[in-house]
C-alpha positions, 0 to 999 in steps of 0.5 A, spaced: 474 470 460 477 477 459 483 479 461 488 485 461 494 484 457 500 488 456 503 487 449 507 494 449 511 498 454 508 504 452 504 506 458 497 505 461 493 507 455 495 501 451 493 496 456 488 491 452 482 488 455 481 482 451 478 475 451 483 469 453 482 462 454 481 460 462 487 457 465 488 450 465 486 446 471 493 443 473 493 442 480 493 449 482 487 453 486 482 456 481 479 462 483 474 467 480 476 473 481 472 479 484 477 484 485 484 486 483 489 491 486 492 496 482 499 499 484 504 504 482 508 498 480 503 496 475 504 503 472 511 502 472 510 495 468 506 498 463 512 503 461 517 497 462 520 501 468 519 496 473 525 492 476 521 485 474 521 484 467 516 479 464 516 476 457 510 480 453 504 479 452 502 478 459 497 480 464 499 484 470 496 485 477 500 482 484 494 482 488 486 480 488 480 477 492 475 472 490 472 465 491 475 458 490 472 454 484 476 448 485 483 446 488 487 440 489 487 435 494 491 437 500 490 444 499 486 445 505 481 450 501 474 448 499 470 451 493 466 457 495 471 459 500 473 467 500 480 468 499 486 473 497 492 472 493 499 475 492 503 473 486 508 476 482 503 478 476 497 475 473 491 478 477 487 482 472 483 477 469 476 474 471 479 467 473 486 465 475 490 459 477 495 460 483 499 455 487 496 454 494 501 457 498 499 464 495 492 463 497 490 467 503 483 466 507 479 473 507 477 475 514 470 474 516 466 481 514 472 483 509 469 485 502 473 483 496 475 490 494 478 491 501 481 484 500 484 485 494 487 492 497 490 488 503 496 483 500 501 487 497 501 494 501 499 491 508 504 485 508 509 490 505 507 495 511 508 489 516 514 487 513 517 494 513 515 496 520 515 489 524 521 485 520 525 491 518 524 496 523 523 492 529 518 498 531 516 498 538 509 501 541 510 508 543 515 510 537 514 516 532 513 514 525 513 519 519 510 516 513 511 520 506 506 519 500 501 518 506 495 518 502 497 513 497 496 505 497 503 504 501 503 510 505 496 509 508 497 502 509 503 504 513 499 510 517 493 504 519 499 499 521 502 505 525 496 506 529 495 499 530 502 497 532 501 503 537 506 508 534 505 516 534 504 517 526 505 523 522 503 523 515 506 527 510 502 529 504 501 534 498 495 537 499 490 539 505 485 534 502 490 528 502 492 530 509 485 530 512 484 523 509 490 521 512 488 523 519 481 520 518 485 513 517 489 514 523 494 519 523 495 523 529 498 529 525 499 530 518 503 536 515 503 538 508 509 537 503 510 544 502 507 549 507 504 555 506 510 559 507 514 555 502 518 551 507 518 544 507 515 538 511 521 538 516 519 545 519 512 543 520 515 536 524 520 540 528 514 545 530 510 539 532 516 534 535 522 538 536 529 537 533 531 529 531 524 526 534 522 521 529 524 514 530 522 511 523 521 514 516 517 510 511 519 513 504 516 510 498 517 517 494 525 518 494 527 524 490 529 530 494 526 527 501 532 523 503 536 528 506 531 531 510 528 525 512 535 523 515 535 530 519 528 528 522 531 522 525 532 521 532 539 517 534 538 510 532 532 512 528 531 508 521 529 510 514 525 505 510 526 505 503 520 502 499 520 505 492 521 511 488 515 514 486 518 521 485 522 519 479 529 519 482 533 515 486 537 519 492 544 518 494 546 517 501 552 521 504 554 515 509 557 520 514 550 523 516 549 515 518 555 515 522 554 522 526 547 521 527 547 513 529 542 512 524 540 507 519 537 506 512 534 500 510 531 497 504 524 494 504 524 489 498 518 485 500 516 482 493 523 479 493 523 477 500 517 473 500 519 470 494 525 467 498 521 466 504 514 464 502 512 462 509 513 469 512 507 471 508 502 467 511 505 469 518 504 476 517 497 475 514 496 472 520 498 478 524 494 483 520 488 478 521 489 479 529 490 486 529 483 487 525 480 482 530 482 486 535 479 492 532 485 496 532 486 495 524 481 498 519 480 495 513 484 498 507 480 504 504 479 503 496 477 507 490 474 502 486 474 502 478 470 497 473 474 491 472 475 493 465 477 500 466 485 498 468 487 504 464 482 509 468 485 506 474 492 507 472 491 514 470 489 516 477 495 513 480 499 516 474 496 523 476 496 522 483 489 523 484 488 516 488 486 516 495 488 509 498 488 503 494 486 503 487 482 496 485 478 493 479 472 491 481 467 486 478 461 489 482 462 496 479 459 496 472 462 499 466 460 506 464 458 508 472 465 511 473 469 510 479 465 507 485 468 513 490 472 512 496 470 507 502 474 509 508 473 505 514 478 507 520 479 502 526 472 502 531 476 504 537 479 510 534 476 517 538 472 522 534 477 528 531 477 534 528 482 538 524 485 544 525 489 548 519 495 552 522 502 554 520 501 550 513 500 544 517 494 540 519 494 538 526 489 533 529 485 534 535 482 529 539 475 529 542 471 524 546 
């Protein structure tokens, strides 16, 4: 079989597509991989900048989807069953072996590409909103980096959980994408008048009206995010895609009666693996109820991890990037698959004062 390997921490251009031995049948679940997720964390791993360090060489990739080839007795899984997996690394290869507790049943009708996009980002989103923020229907959610994999998961989940959702994104195309995926409003990171996103949010909602902020970006977003929070508001820190780790002046938290919460889902899932199945069950219920659409994906040929990683590095990707064995090499990327929840109203977008506002029509 073939696999992608990180042999040197020199960036995505040096990820190797090479032939390796298939995993041994050692009692784990053997899965023929059809698609695998690509995340910002994978990009950091190629540069040696991720908090988890693995001895070189190794195969990256935290989530994937495919069909069970074989499984041990008592696993509850059958050959041919369609499944997804969430593991610390190792998914960017044609066949994987994983412990049974890492395997998640794919819902009926979900593609392998959507299945590979869901575990890392959507379980993280559920962990952030439901477990850490204790989100309640009717609250207002603001999502930074809303067109990326983690951001769009938060947007879709916010909609499904009954939150009024505001997307913050870098250009009009990304704002429109977030609206199509369920955001109630979308604002530009920098408005046409050169002002920041906070001014646009205040125009929409007024002062200190945001209950929950999801921030996978960091850098200069922290201070204005805190300024946007209503009393008892929560700022969720998911990562630092902007490249800098901000510092919080805790007097702001004291005076505003607000809080900053860390969301390290991978580490928490390692400590409490049963939570993964619990949150996956809730995701499946929301999908079955018709309020949560499948993840929007950009699919690349399975052998083209370099191209997929470059799309993330260049901030060109909309939604989750996946590697798919259904996309032929040399064909280019497969394009975007955006499937909003079936219950959504139709909408159109109005550009006004440097931000996008969705207007609903029946």
